C-alpha positions as CSV (number, residue, x, y, z in Angstrom):
1,M,-8.5,-88.7,-4.0
2,P,-7.1,-85.2,-4.5
3,T,-6.5,-82.7,-2.0
4,S,-8.2,-79.3,-2.2
5,P,-6.1,-76.7,-3.2
6,D,-4.5,-74.1,-0.6
7,P,-6.6,-71.1,0.2
8,P,-4.9,-68.2,-2.2
9,P,-3.0,-65.8,0.5
10,T,-4.0,-62.9,1.7
11,D,-2.9,-59.6,1.0
12,P,-1.8,-57.7,3.7
13,P,-3.6,-54.2,4.5
14,P,-1.8,-51.4,2.9
15,T,1.0,-49.6,5.1
16,S,1.5,-46.4,3.0
17,G,2.0,-43.9,5.2
18,L,1.6,-46.0,7.9
19,P,3.6,-45.9,11.3
20,A,3.4,-49.9,11.5
21,G,2.6,-53.2,9.4
22,P,-0.6,-55.2,10.3
23,P,-1.3,-56.2,13.7
24,P,-0.8,-59.8,14.5
25,A,-3.5,-62.3,14.5
26,G,-5.8,-61.8,17.6
27,T,-5.3,-58.4,18.8
28,P,-8.1,-56.3,18.8
29,P,-9.0,-53.9,16.2
30,A,-6.8,-50.6,16.4
31,R,-9.2,-47.4,17.3
32,P,-9.7,-45.5,14.2
33,A,-7.3,-43.2,13.3
34,F,-9.3,-40.5,13.1
35,L,-10.4,-40.2,16.7
36,V,-6.5,-40.6,17.8
37,V,-4.8,-38.4,15.3
38,F,-7.0,-35.6,14.8
39,P,-7.2,-34.0,18.6
40,S,-3.7,-35.0,18.9
41,I,-2.6,-33.1,15.6
42,M,-5.0,-30.2,15.7
43,L,-4.6,-28.8,19.4
44,P,-1.1,-28.0,18.7
45,M,-1.5,-26.5,15.4
46,F,-4.4,-24.3,16.8
47,L,-2.0,-23.2,19.7
48,A,0.5,-22.2,17.4
49,V,-1.5,-20.6,15.1
50,V,-3.4,-18.7,17.8
51,D,-0.5,-17.4,19.5
52,Q,0.4,-15.6,16.6
53,T,-2.6,-13.5,16.8
54,I,-4.3,-13.7,20.2
55,V,-0.9,-10.8,20.9
56,A,-1.7,-8.5,18.5
57,T,-4.5,-7.1,20.5
58,A,-2.5,-7.0,24.2
59,L,0.0,-5.2,22.5
60,P,-1.6,-1.1,23.9
61,A,-1.9,-2.7,27.0
62,I,1.8,-4.0,27.3
63,A,2.9,-1.3,25.8
64,A,1.0,1.0,28.4
65,S,2.4,-1.6,31.4
66,T,5.6,-1.5,30.4
67,G,5.8,2.2,29.2
68,A,7.6,0.9,25.9
69,I,5.1,1.4,22.9
70,E,8.2,2.0,20.0
71,R,9.2,-1.6,21.3
72,A,5.9,-3.3,21.3
73,P,6.0,-4.8,17.9
74,W,9.1,-6.6,18.4
75,I,6.7,-8.4,20.6
76,V,5.2,-10.0,17.4
77,V,8.2,-9.9,15.2
78,A,10.6,-12.1,17.4
79,Y,8.2,-15.0,17.5
80,L,7.8,-14.9,13.9
81,I,11.3,-14.8,13.5
82,A,12.1,-17.8,15.5
83,A,9.0,-19.8,14.7
84,T,9.9,-19.4,11.2
85,V,13.9,-20.1,11.8
86,A,12.7,-23.1,13.8
87,A,10.6,-24.6,11.4
88,P,12.9,-26.6,8.8
89,L,15.1,-27.6,11.9
90,Y,11.9,-29.2,13.5
91,G,11.3,-31.0,10.4
92,R,14.7,-32.4,9.9
93,L,14.9,-33.3,13.5
94,G,12.0,-35.2,13.3
95,D,12.5,-37.4,10.3
96,S,15.7,-38.3,12.6
97,F,14.7,-39.2,16.0
98,G,10.8,-39.3,15.7
99,R,7.9,-36.8,14.8
100,R,6.3,-37.5,17.8
101,R,9.1,-37.3,19.9
102,M,9.8,-33.9,19.1
103,L,6.3,-32.8,19.1
104,Q,6.5,-33.5,22.7
105,I,9.8,-31.3,23.4
106,A,7.9,-28.7,21.4
107,L,5.1,-28.6,23.2
108,V,7.3,-28.6,26.7
109,V,9.4,-25.8,25.5
110,F,6.0,-23.8,24.3
111,L,4.2,-24.4,27.7
112,V,7.7,-23.3,29.7
113,T,8.2,-20.6,28.0
114,S,4.6,-19.3,27.9
115,L,5.1,-19.1,31.9
116,L,8.3,-17.3,31.0
117,C,6.4,-14.9,29.1
118,A,3.4,-14.3,31.4
119,A,6.4,-13.5,34.2
120,A,8.4,-11.1,32.4
121,P,8.7,-8.0,34.0
122,T,10.0,-5.9,31.3
123,I,9.3,-5.4,27.8
124,E,13.1,-6.8,26.7
125,L,12.7,-9.4,28.8
126,L,9.4,-10.3,27.3
127,T,11.0,-10.0,23.7
128,V,13.6,-12.8,24.6
129,A,11.0,-14.9,26.0
130,R,8.8,-14.7,22.6
131,V,11.9,-15.6,21.2
132,L,12.0,-18.7,22.9
133,Q,8.2,-19.2,22.5
134,G,8.7,-18.7,18.9
135,L,11.0,-21.8,19.0
136,G,8.3,-24.2,20.4
137,G,5.4,-22.8,17.9
138,G,7.5,-23.6,15.0
139,G,8.2,-27.1,15.6
140,L,3.9,-27.2,16.9
141,M,3.1,-26.4,13.2
142,T,6.1,-28.3,11.2
143,L,5.3,-31.5,13.0
144,S,1.4,-31.4,13.3
145,Q,1.8,-31.4,9.2
146,A,4.3,-34.4,9.0
147,L,2.8,-36.6,11.8
148,I,-0.6,-36.3,9.3
149,G,2.0,-37.7,6.2
150,E,3.6,-40.6,9.0
151,A,0.0,-41.6,10.4
152,V,-2.3,-41.6,7.5
153,P,-2.4,-42.9,3.8
154,P,-1.7,-40.7,1.2
155,R,-5.3,-40.0,-0.1
156,E,-6.5,-39.3,3.1
157,R,-4.3,-36.5,4.4
158,A,-6.0,-34.4,1.9
159,R,-9.0,-34.6,4.4
160,Y,-7.3,-33.9,7.3
161,Q,-5.4,-31.2,5.7
162,G,-8.6,-29.5,4.8
163,W,-9.4,-30.0,8.4
164,I,-5.9,-27.8,9.6
165,A,-6.9,-25.0,7.2
166,T,-10.1,-24.6,8.8
167,V,-8.3,-25.1,12.3
168,A,-6.0,-22.0,11.7
169,V,-8.6,-20.1,10.1
170,T,-10.2,-20.5,12.8
171,A,-7.6,-19.8,15.1
172,N,-6.6,-16.7,13.3
173,S,-10.5,-15.3,14.2
174,F,-10.3,-16.6,17.4
175,G,-7.4,-15.1,18.6
176,P,-7.9,-11.2,18.2
177,V,-11.5,-12.2,20.1
178,V,-10.2,-13.9,23.1
179,G,-7.2,-11.8,23.4
180,G,-9.2,-8.6,23.8
181,L,-11.9,-10.2,26.5
182,L,-8.7,-11.7,28.4
183,T,-6.9,-8.2,28.3
184,E,-9.7,-6.8,29.4
185,H,-11.1,-8.8,31.9
186,F,-7.5,-10.0,33.3
187,G,-4.6,-8.2,32.1
188,W,-2.1,-9.1,29.0
189,R,-0.5,-11.8,31.2
190,A,-3.6,-13.8,31.1
191,I,-3.2,-14.2,27.4
192,F,-0.1,-16.3,28.1
193,L,-1.1,-18.2,31.1
194,V,-4.5,-19.5,28.9
195,N,-1.6,-21.6,26.9
196,L,-1.0,-23.5,29.7
197,P,-4.1,-26.0,30.1
198,V,-4.3,-26.0,26.5
199,A,-0.6,-27.4,25.9
200,L,-0.8,-29.9,29.0
201,V,-4.0,-31.7,26.9
202,A,-2.4,-31.5,23.8
203,L,0.8,-32.8,26.0
204,W,-1.5,-35.5,27.1
205,L,-3.0,-36.4,23.2
206,A,0.7,-36.4,21.5
207,R,1.9,-39.1,23.9
208,R,-1.0,-41.2,23.0
209,L,-0.2,-41.2,19.2
210,P,1.4,-44.4,17.9
211,A,5.1,-44.7,17.1
212,G,6.4,-44.0,13.8
213,A,8.6,-45.9,11.8
214,A,11.9,-47.1,12.6
215,Q,13.7,-46.3,9.5
216,R,14.6,-42.6,10.2
217,L,17.5,-40.5,8.7
218,P,20.8,-40.3,10.1
219,W,21.4,-37.3,11.8
220,R,24.6,-34.6,10.9
221,A,23.9,-30.5,12.6
222,D,24.0,-28.1,9.8
223,P,25.3,-24.6,12.1
224,G,26.4,-22.8,9.3
225,G,23.0,-23.2,7.4
226,L,21.1,-22.7,10.4
227,V,22.8,-19.0,11.2
228,L,22.4,-18.2,7.0
229,F,18.8,-19.1,7.1
230,A,17.9,-17.6,10.5
231,V,19.6,-14.4,8.7
232,L,17.5,-14.5,6.1
233,V,14.4,-15.2,7.7
234,T,15.4,-11.8,10.1
235,T,16.0,-9.7,7.4
236,T,13.0,-11.0,5.2
237,L,10.9,-10.2,8.3
238,L,12.3,-6.8,8.9
239,S,11.9,-5.4,5.8
240,L,7.9,-6.5,6.1
241,E,7.6,-5.0,9.2
242,Q,9.0,-2.0,8.1
243,V,6.7,-1.6,4.9
244,Q,3.8,-2.3,7.2
245,R,4.6,1.1,8.7
246,A,2.6,2.7,5.5
247,N,5.1,5.2,5.5
248,V,7.6,6.5,2.5
249,A,10.6,6.9,4.8
250,A,10.6,3.3,5.6
251,L,11.2,2.0,2.4
252,P,14.7,2.9,2.1
253,A,15.3,0.6,5.0
254,A,12.8,-2.2,3.8
255,G,15.0,-2.1,0.3
256,A,18.5,-2.3,2.1
257,L,16.6,-5.4,4.6
258,L,15.5,-7.0,1.5
259,A,19.2,-6.6,-0.4
260,A,20.5,-8.5,2.4
261,A,18.0,-11.3,2.4
262,A,19.3,-11.5,-1.1
263,L,22.8,-12.1,-0.3
264,A,22.3,-14.1,2.3
265,L,19.5,-16.8,0.1
266,V,22.8,-16.9,-2.1
267,L,25.4,-17.8,0.5
268,L,22.6,-20.4,1.7
269,I,22.0,-22.1,-1.6
270,V,26.2,-21.8,-2.1
271,H,26.7,-23.4,1.0
272,E,23.8,-25.9,1.4
273,R,25.7,-27.3,-1.8
274,R,28.4,-28.1,-0.4
275,T,27.3,-29.6,3.0
276,P,26.8,-33.7,3.5
277,S,23.7,-32.8,5.3
278,P,21.9,-29.8,4.6
279,L,19.6,-28.0,6.9
280,I,17.6,-27.2,3.9
281,P,17.5,-30.5,1.6
282,L,18.2,-28.9,-2.0
283,A,18.1,-32.3,-3.7
284,L,14.4,-32.6,-2.3
285,L,13.8,-28.9,-3.5
286,R,14.9,-29.8,-6.9
287,Q,12.0,-32.3,-7.3
288,P,9.8,-30.5,-10.1
289,A,6.6,-31.8,-7.9
290,I,7.8,-30.2,-4.8
291,W,9.5,-26.8,-6.1
292,R,6.8,-26.0,-8.1
293,S,4.1,-26.9,-5.0
294,D,6.4,-24.8,-2.6
295,A,6.1,-22.1,-5.3
296,M,2.6,-22.1,-5.5
297,A,2.4,-22.1,-1.7
298,A,4.7,-18.8,-1.9
299,C,2.6,-17.5,-4.5
300,H,-0.4,-18.2,-2.5
301,G,0.6,-16.7,0.5
302,A,1.7,-13.6,-1.0
303,A,-1.4,-13.3,-2.5
304,L,-3.7,-14.0,0.5
305,V,-1.9,-12.1,2.7
306,S,-1.5,-9.1,0.7
307,L,-5.4,-9.1,0.3
308,I,-5.9,-9.3,3.8
309,T,-3.0,-6.4,5.0
310,F,-4.2,-3.8,2.1
311,L,-8.1,-4.4,1.7
312,P,-8.7,-2.7,5.3
313,V,-6.2,-0.2,4.4
314,F,-8.6,0.7,1.3
315,L,-11.7,0.3,2.8
316,Q,-11.1,3.0,5.6
317,V,-8.9,5.1,3.3
318,V,-10.9,5.2,0.1
319,R,-14.2,4.1,1.3
320,G,-14.3,5.8,5.0
321,A,-15.0,2.3,6.5
322,S,-14.7,1.9,10.2
323,P,-12.2,-0.6,11.9
324,S,-15.5,-2.5,13.0
325,A,-17.1,-2.6,9.4
326,T,-13.9,-3.6,8.2
327,G,-13.6,-6.9,10.5
328,L,-16.7,-7.8,9.4
329,L,-16.0,-8.0,6.1
330,L,-12.8,-10.0,6.4
331,V,-15.2,-12.5,8.4
332,P,-16.6,-14.1,4.8
333,L,-12.8,-14.4,3.4
334,T,-11.8,-16.6,6.5
335,I,-15.2,-18.4,6.3
336,G,-14.6,-19.3,2.4
337,I,-10.9,-20.3,3.3
338,G,-12.4,-22.6,5.6
339,T,-15.0,-24.4,3.5
340,G,-12.8,-24.4,0.6
341,S,-10.4,-26.3,2.2
342,L,-12.5,-28.8,3.6
343,L,-14.3,-29.5,0.5
344,T,-11.2,-29.7,-1.4
345,G,-9.9,-32.2,0.7
346,R,-13.0,-34.2,0.4
347,L,-12.6,-33.9,-3.2
348,V,-9.2,-35.3,-3.5
349,A,-9.8,-38.3,-1.3
350,R,-12.5,-39.3,-3.0
351,T,-10.8,-39.1,-6.7
352,G,-7.0,-38.8,-5.8
353,R,-6.6,-35.8,-8.1
354,T,-4.5,-32.8,-7.1
355,T,-3.9,-29.7,-9.4
356,V,-7.0,-29.3,-11.2
357,F,-8.5,-28.3,-7.6
358,P,-5.6,-25.0,-6.8
359,A,-5.5,-24.7,-11.1
360,V,-9.6,-23.7,-11.4
361,G,-9.4,-22.3,-7.5
362,L,-6.6,-19.7,-8.5
363,V,-8.0,-18.9,-12.0
364,L,-11.5,-18.1,-10.3
365,A,-9.3,-16.5,-7.6
366,T,-7.5,-13.9,-10.3
367,V,-11.2,-13.1,-11.9
368,N,-12.3,-12.4,-8.0
369,L,-9.3,-10.0,-8.0
370,L,-9.5,-7.9,-11.2
371,V,-13.3,-7.4,-10.5
372,L,-12.0,-5.9,-7.5
373,A,-9.7,-3.8,-9.0
374,M,-12.2,-2.0,-11.5
375,W,-14.8,-1.9,-9.6
376,A,-14.1,-1.9,-5.3
377,D,-14.8,1.7,-5.0
378,M,-18.4,1.3,-6.6
379,L,-19.4,-1.7,-5.2
380,A,-22.0,-1.8,-2.6
381,M,-20.1,-3.3,1.4
382,L,-22.7,-6.5,0.7
383,A,-21.7,-7.5,-2.7
384,L,-17.8,-7.3,-1.3
385,A,-18.7,-9.4,1.3
386,A,-20.1,-12.1,-1.4
387,L,-16.5,-11.5,-3.3
388,M,-14.9,-12.1,0.0
389,L,-16.8,-15.2,0.5
390,W,-15.8,-16.1,-2.9
391,N,-12.5,-15.3,-2.9
392,G,-12.3,-17.5,0.1
393,L,-13.6,-20.5,-1.3
394,C,-11.3,-20.5,-4.5
395,M,-8.1,-19.8,-2.0
396,G,-9.1,-22.5,-0.3
397,T,-8.3,-24.9,-3.0
398,V,-4.6,-24.7,-2.6
399,M,-3.6,-24.7,1.3
400,G,-3.9,-28.4,1.6
401,V,-3.4,-29.8,-1.7
402,V,0.1,-28.3,-1.5
403,Q,0.7,-30.2,1.5
404,V,-0.3,-33.4,0.2
405,M,1.6,-33.3,-3.0
406,V,4.8,-32.5,-1.3
407,Q,4.6,-35.4,1.1
408,S,3.4,-37.6,-1.5
409,A,6.5,-36.6,-3.5
410,A,8.9,-36.4,-0.6
411,G,8.5,-40.1,0.6
412,P,7.9,-41.3,4.0
413,L,11.5,-40.7,5.2
414,R,11.2,-36.8,4.8
415,L,7.5,-36.1,5.6
416,G,9.3,-33.3,8.4
417,E,11.5,-31.5,5.5
418,A,8.9,-31.8,3.0
419,A,6.3,-30.2,5.8
420,A,9.2,-27.4,6.8
421,S,9.6,-26.5,3.0
422,V,5.8,-25.9,2.6
423,Q,5.5,-23.8,5.5
424,F,8.9,-21.7,5.2
425,S,8.0,-21.0,1.5
426,R,4.0,-19.8,2.6
427,S,6.4,-17.3,5.5
428,I,8.5,-16.3,2.7
429,G,6.1,-15.7,0.0
430,A,3.9,-13.5,2.4
431,G,6.9,-11.7,3.8
432,L,7.9,-10.8,-0.3
433,G,5.1,-10.7,-1.7
434,T,3.3,-8.0,1.0
435,A,6.4,-5.7,0.5
436,L,5.9,-5.9,-3.2
437,V,2.7,-5.2,-3.2
438,A,3.5,-1.8,-0.7
439,T,6.4,-1.0,-3.2
440,V,3.9,-0.9,-5.8
441,L,1.2,1.2,-4.2
442,F,4.1,4.0,-3.0
443,G,5.4,3.8,-6.2
444,A,1.9,4.3,-8.4
445,L,1.0,7.3,-6.2
446,A,5.1,8.2,-6.1
447,L,4.8,8.5,-10.1
448,R,1.9,10.7,-10.2
449,D,1.9,12.8,-6.8
450,P,4.6,12.3,-4.6
451,E,2.9,14.7,-2.1
452,A,0.4,11.8,-1.9
453,V,2.2,9.4,-0.4
454,Q,2.5,11.7,2.7
455,V,-1.6,12.0,2.3
456,L,-2.1,8.1,2.5
457,S,0.5,8.0,5.4
458,A,-1.8,10.6,7.4
459,L,-5.3,8.9,6.2
460,V,-4.1,5.5,7.6
461,H,-2.7,6.6,10.9
462,R,-5.9,8.8,11.1
463,T,-8.4,6.1,10.0
464,P,-8.8,4.4,13.3
465,A,-10.2,7.3,15.2
466,T,-12.0,9.5,12.3
467,G,-12.2,7.4,8.9
468,G,-10.5,8.1,5.7
469,G,-11.2,10.6,3.5
470,T,-10.9,13.4,5.9
471,I,-7.8,15.6,4.9
472,A,-7.8,14.6,1.1
473,S,-8.5,16.6,-1.8
474,A,-10.8,15.2,-4.6
475,V,-7.9,14.6,-6.8
476,V,-5.7,13.1,-4.6
477,Q,-8.3,10.5,-3.5
478,A,-8.8,9.8,-6.9
479,E,-5.1,9.1,-7.1
480,I,-5.2,7.0,-3.9
481,R,-8.4,5.4,-5.8
482,D,-6.2,4.2,-9.0
483,A,-2.8,3.4,-6.8
484,F,-5.6,0.6,-4.6
485,R,-6.5,-0.8,-8.3
486,A,-2.3,-1.2,-9.2
487,V,-2.2,-3.5,-5.8
488,F,-5.3,-5.4,-6.9
489,V,-3.5,-6.2,-10.2
490,A,-0.3,-6.8,-8.5
491,I,-2.3,-9.7,-6.1
492,A,-3.9,-10.8,-9.0
493,A,-0.5,-11.7,-10.8
494,F,0.6,-13.5,-7.7
495,S,-2.5,-16.0,-8.0
496,I,-2.2,-16.3,-12.0
497,V,1.5,-17.5,-11.8
498,G,0.1,-19.5,-8.8
499,F,-2.2,-21.0,-11.6
500,V,0.5,-21.5,-13.8
501,L,2.1,-23.5,-11.5
502,A,-0.2,-25.8,-10.4
503,L,-1.1,-26.5,-14.1
504,T,2.3,-27.9,-15.1
505,N,2.7,-29.4,-11.6
506,P,3.4,-33.7,-12.9
507,L,1.7,-34.6,-9.7
508,R,-1.5,-34.7,-10.6
509,R,-3.0,-38.0,-8.9
510,I,-2.2,-39.4,-5.8
């Protein structure tokens, strides 16, 4: 009698992007990844982002307490420099020694240095502590992004990236409010002490993350690349700090710093081509899908940060809006970014399509910015708020999709390097873009009326107390208004370049 055929073998569950294979028979079902991965990754990301904004509100109190108001901006700049330098280093270390382990180390560094910041007796020691704190904060941002790629299948990563963008936007809005309340009621040291319980909870959650894949990249140090990269980041961010002073006298220093940054970039590329284990993975960045995605992240950062930087100046100087009204007008922008990121993440997870969403979003954002260039001085505040909401929705289509595309193209072994490349591209794009837009603003004024540059600087510094438009003639006000039209057109140019990059990216589906 013929025997019955053996049952067909069952395929194992898909493991793409997962840290381990299928569990052995008889083991209880694993807890849903969302319940473990989401809080473990989002809380460190929240800590890293909120710390960049919570300190800004406390700067006047810190300056008053230490008696060094001219050095207060260094408290913010020092953290940004250290965090940007640390990002690719943590990405490389995570790929070699385990991303979960490096996330825990970054959290411990962040926790200990928060205590040092709170205990600092002088602004010099506080600046040093902020450098050390940035070395932890840069790891939190990079490793949180990389761990999504390690623990979540490729298509589902888009959903998580949408949540990450929402967390980042929430932290940016949450930080100044909480920083002001803590400083007012408990003193400026409380803004650092509040990190401690949050970091402890994040450390406990990070220990519950599943172990990563056993296969890892070999580690070789690249001290020369690290030094050149640090010089590149430092000179770039310092040039941005000079430009943001809204003073024409600061432009030569900014130009010199940008030239130094360009030289450091050339030397870094030459060095990384020759070293066997480069800090900046040029071979990875040469892939069309990755370099186009990173360039799109840079254009997105340039457009978004330039808009957030110069729109308040426009509203206060040209429209005479109060600082509180200006702050309220930025709320729809942040809401739109978070909502757009969430919706885009769901669409990518459902369809697998990638580039179509940022392509559509960026072309719509370009149209929106051109509308601002033409009619921003005539639109009612409610109409401007609606435009900001729509602009945020359009801009939100980019942030998460870029990370998903870069991680998918890089492969599971280089998730840390991939995440770091996006973060670095966005930071450098934001810095260079803001500097370029400021040059457009000052250049447009200087070509028509050199005295208008001094008037603009005076208006900017008088605005917080008196509002704009009180010391400028009608002719100068018209010149300033026209210069801001050039500003919005320059920001739109970043968006249209990002649109072209999205349109030509070969990774259209995941």
